[in-house]
N, C-alpha and C positions, 0 to 999 in steps of 0.2 A: 370588336367592340369588347374591350378588357370586366371582367365582371368584378364586385365592390368588396365581393368577401377575402378576409384576408387571407394570407398563406399560412396553411399547414406545417409545423414541424414534423419528425418524426417520433419526437418524444410526446406530440400532441394527438397523433394519429389511436384510433379508437384499435385499429388492431396491434398493435403494439404495447397493449398492458395486458399484465399479466392474469390469470385466472383467481379470484382471490383465495386463502388459504382459513383454516380454522385459529381459534388462537390457542388451541392447543397444538398445531403444529410450529405455530410462534413461538410459542414458549419454547419448546423442545429443539426449537433452533435457537434461540439467543440466549438458552443457558448455555449452551457449548460457547460461546463469546466470538470472538474474531480472532483464531488460532492460526490461520493460515497470516495473518498482516504480524502476529508476533515472530512467528517464522521468518519472514522476509525480513523484520527488522533487527532480527537476531544476526542474522545471515551478513547484516550490511552491518552490525556491529561488531562480530568478530572477524568481519575484513577490515575494518577500520584499525582493529586492534592490535591484530598482525600487521599490518603496513605498520601501525608506527613502532611499534617492537622493531620491525627490521629497517627503519630509518635510524631507531634508538642504539642498537648494536652494529650494523655497518657501517654509520657515518658520526657519530656522536662520540661512540666509546672510543674510536681509533684513535680521533683525536688527542683524547687523553683531557685528564682535569684542567681547568682553567687556574693560570698561577700559579 
């Protein structure tokens, strides 16, 4: 016979919860900011810019001016 308790997901499991950190450690980590996210965003923007420049110079400039 099935039990009446609801199923637990992996995020609700007590063994998945990390140890608490001190306020000093949290402040030190937060002071540095999301540097990795800035790096990934910068690389993505750089790739898009390079792609746009390739299209501009190799496709649009070759066709000449309009009119």
